[in-house]
C-alpha positions in Angstrom: 0.0 0.0 0.0 1.4 3.4 -1.0 1.6 6.3 1.5 0.0 9.7 1.0 2.4 12.6 1.3 1.3 15.8 3.0 2.6 19.0 1.5 4.2 21.2 4.2 3.0 24.3 2.3 -0.6 23.6 1.7 -1.4 20.7 4.1 -3.1 18.9 1.1 -2.2 15.3 0.5 -0.7 14.0 -2.7 -0.5 10.5 -3.9 2.3 8.9 -5.8 4.3 12.2 -5.8 1.9 14.0 -8.1 0.6 17.5 -7.1 -3.0 18.3 -7.1 -4.4 21.5 -8.7 -4.3 23.4 -5.4 -0.6 22.8 -5.0 0.1 24.0 -8.6 -1.9 27.2 -8.0 -0.1 28.0 -4.7 3.4 27.4 -6.0 3.3 30.6 -8.2 1.5 32.8 -5.7 3.5 33.7 -2.5 0.5 35.5 -1.0 -1.7 32.4 -1.2 1.1 30.3 0.2 1.5 32.7 3.2 -2.2 32.7 3.7 -2.4 28.9 3.6 0.5 28.7 6.1 -1.4 31.0 8.4 -4.6 29.0 7.9 -2.8 25.8 8.8 -1.3 27.5 11.9 -4.8 28.6 13.0 -6.1 25.1 12.7 -3.1 23.7 14.6 -3.7 26.4 17.3 -7.3 25.4 17.6 -6.4 21.8 17.9 -3.9 22.7 20.6 -6.5 24.7 22.5 -8.9 21.8 22.3 -6.3 19.4 23.7 -5.5 22.0 26.4 -9.1 22.3 27.3 -9.4 18.5 27.6 -6.3 18.4 29.8 -7.4 21.2 32.1 -11.0 19.8 32.4 -9.7 16.5 33.6 -6.6 17.8 35.5 -4.8 15.7 38.1 -1.3 15.5 39.3 -0.3 13.0 36.6 -1.4 15.4 33.8 0.8 18.2 35.0 3.6 17.4 32.5 1.3 17.0 29.5 -0.4 20.3 30.5 2.9 22.1 30.5 3.9 20.6 27.2 0.7 21.6 25.6 1.0 25.2 27.0 4.5 25.4 25.6 3.3 24.0 22.2 0.5 26.6 22.2 2.8 29.5 22.9 5.2 28.3 20.2 2.4 27.9 17.7 1.0 31.4 18.6 4.5 32.8 18.0 4.7 31.0 14.7 1.3 32.3 13.7 2.3 35.8 14.5 5.5 35.5 12.4 3.5 34.0 9.5 0.8 36.6 9.8 3.4 39.4 9.3 4.2 38.0 5.9 0.5 38.3 4.8 -0.7 41.6 3.5 -4.4 41.4 4.4 -6.2 44.5 5.5 -9.4 44.0 7.5 -11.6 47.1 8.1 -11.9 48.0 11.8 -15.7 47.9 11.4 -15.5 44.2 10.7 -13.3 43.5 13.7 -15.7 45.5 15.9 -18.6 43.5 14.6 -16.9 40.3 15.4 -16.0 41.6 18.8 -19.7 42.4 19.4 -20.6 38.9 18.4 -22.2 39.9 15.1 -21.9 38.4 11.7 -19.2 40.2 9.6 -21.4 39.7 6.6 -23.5 42.6 7.9 -20.6 44.9 7.1 -20.4 43.6 3.6 -24.2 44.0 3.2 -24.0 47.6 4.6 -21.2 48.5 2.3 -23.0 47.0 -0.7 -26.2 48.9 0.2 -24.3 52.1 0.6 -22.7 51.6 -2.8 -26.2 51.0 -4.3 -27.5 54.2 -2.7 -24.5 56.3 -3.9 -24.9 54.8 -7.4 -28.5 55.8 -7.5 -27.7 59.3 -6.3 -25.0 59.6 -8.9 -27.2 58.2 -11.6 -29.8 60.8 -10.7 -27.3 63.6 -10.9 -26.1 62.3 -14.3 -29.6 62.2 -15.6 -30.2 65.8 -14.3 -27.1 67.1 -16.1 -28.1 65.3 -19.3 -31.5 66.9 -19.1 -29.9 70.3 -18.4 -27.5 69.9 -21.4 -30.4 68.9 -23.7 -32.4 71.9 -22.5 -29.5 74.3 -23.0 -28.8 72.9 -26.5 -32.5 73.3 -27.4 -32.4 76.9 -26.3 -29.1 77.6 -28.0 -30.4 76.1 -31.2 -33.4 78.5 -31.2 -31.2 81.5 -30.3 -28.0 80.8 -32.2 -28.5 78.1 -34.9 -25.3 78.9 -36.8 -23.1 79.0 -33.7 -24.6 75.7 -32.5 -23.5 73.9 -35.7 -19.9 75.2 -35.2 -20.0 74.0 -31.6 -21.2 70.5 -32.6 -18.4 70.2 -35.2 -15.8 71.3 -32.6 -17.3 68.9 -30.1 -17.2 66.0 -32.5 -13.6 66.6 -33.4 -12.6 66.9 -29.7 -14.5 63.7 -28.8 -12.8 61.8 -31.7 -9.3 63.0 -30.5 -10.1 62.0 -26.9 -11.2 58.6 -28.0 -8.1 58.1 -30.2 -5.8 59.2 -27.3 -7.6 57.0 -24.9 -7.1 54.0 -27.2 -3.4 54.7 -27.5 -3.0 54.9 -23.7 -5.2 51.9 -22.9 -7.7 54.1 -21.1 -11.4 53.2 -21.1 -13.8 55.9 -21.9 -14.8 56.4 -18.2 -11.2 57.3 -17.5 -10.0 54.1 -16.0 -7.0 52.2 -17.3 -7.5 48.7 -18.8 -5.9 46.0 -16.7 -4.7 42.8 -18.3 -6.1 39.7 -16.7 -3.6 37.4 -15.1 -3.6 33.9 -16.4 
């Protein structure tokens, strides 16, 4: 019978020396590797805490040495977790930490941010529509008052728009002003 090998990086098992897809994805991404190492350390710490709880709950004189060993192992693992955590660049908003401290679900923060974005989007959409309406109203009034000048304005505006579009294409800029980003493969 052949043994399964456990990868020290991912904690995933492999058979016959072949890597699974998760191992291949993690090898090229140091951020994911660091995160996986922290995740494994968290699991190990939780396991040590469970073992420590069992030892303390059934404590007697004979279990003093295992208790000290588990405490030392816990301290060592917490130190390891701290060092591994320093290599991860993850930023968690304080609101999420406060929600967790209050015993609430952190998904509430995501829901609130999402709802706030929807609200701001609707407000911005309303402002955009108002400006479009104002522009159309002004153009209609200008066409009545200065029909010849409006045609010159439209020609200049068309040339300027074409130049802006051409420049944006040369600089990989999307019409809304953002830069195109190549997708990683």
